[in-house]
N, C-alpha and C positions, 0 to 999 in steps of 0.2 A: 201256385202263388209265387210271385216275385217278392222277395223281402231283402232287407239289408242284412248282411252277415254280421255275426258277432264274433268275439274272441273264441267262444266255444266251438265255432265252426272251423277254426284254423286247420286242424288235422284233415278235415274233409276237403277244404279248399286245396290244400297241398296234394291230397290224393288225386283230386280231379285234374289239377294242373300237371302233375308229374306223369299221370297215366296218359293224358292227352298228348303231352310232349313226346312220349314214346312213339305215338302214331305218326308223327311227322319228323322224327329224328333225322332221317336221311336228307331233309331239306334245311336243317339248321347247320350253319357253318361250323366246322370243327372247332374253331377257336371260341365259339359261343356255347358249345355243348358241354354239359357236366352232369354228373349224377350225384344227388338228385338234381333235376333241372332247376327247381326252386327249393331252397331250404327254409326251415321255419324262421331263421334269422333274416333271410332275404324278404320273406313275406312280411315280417314285422317292420322292416325298414321301409317297404313299399307303403304300408299303412301309415307309418309315422310321417312319410313324405306327402301324405294327403290323399292316397288312393283309398276309395271306399268300395268295398266288394258287395255286390248284390248277387243273390242266388235264386235259381228257379227250384222251388221245392214242391215235391209231389209225394203224398202219403208219408210225410215226415222225413224224406230223403232229398238231399241236394242233388240235382241232376246236372247243373251247370252253374258256372260263376262268371261274373264280369266285373272288372275293376275299372272304376271311373274316377278321373282326377280333374278338378277345376284348376286351370292355369290362366291367370289373368282374365281375358275375355272369351276364352274357349273352354270347352269341356272335352277331355280326351278319353277315348276308350283305350285303356292300357293293357288289359288282359281280357280274353274271352275264351273260355274253355267249356266243353261239355263232356259228359261221360260217354264212352264208346258203346 
């Protein structure tokens, strides 16, 4: 089931994002890489900026997340990560 994520999903969202980022670390420019790749503060800023996260849930566990943001007359996919 795909559902909108809630604040209670924040730690799981971060786990999925940061674990997925490790998989493609070698492709991220050095000046963009940091650990963790996304912090809780950054996630909160993204949400405050209008990004809404949706997740694919199976058997009560999030398997992937996608952040979507409406900007003027377009909808942007800002984040898309899945568990490895």
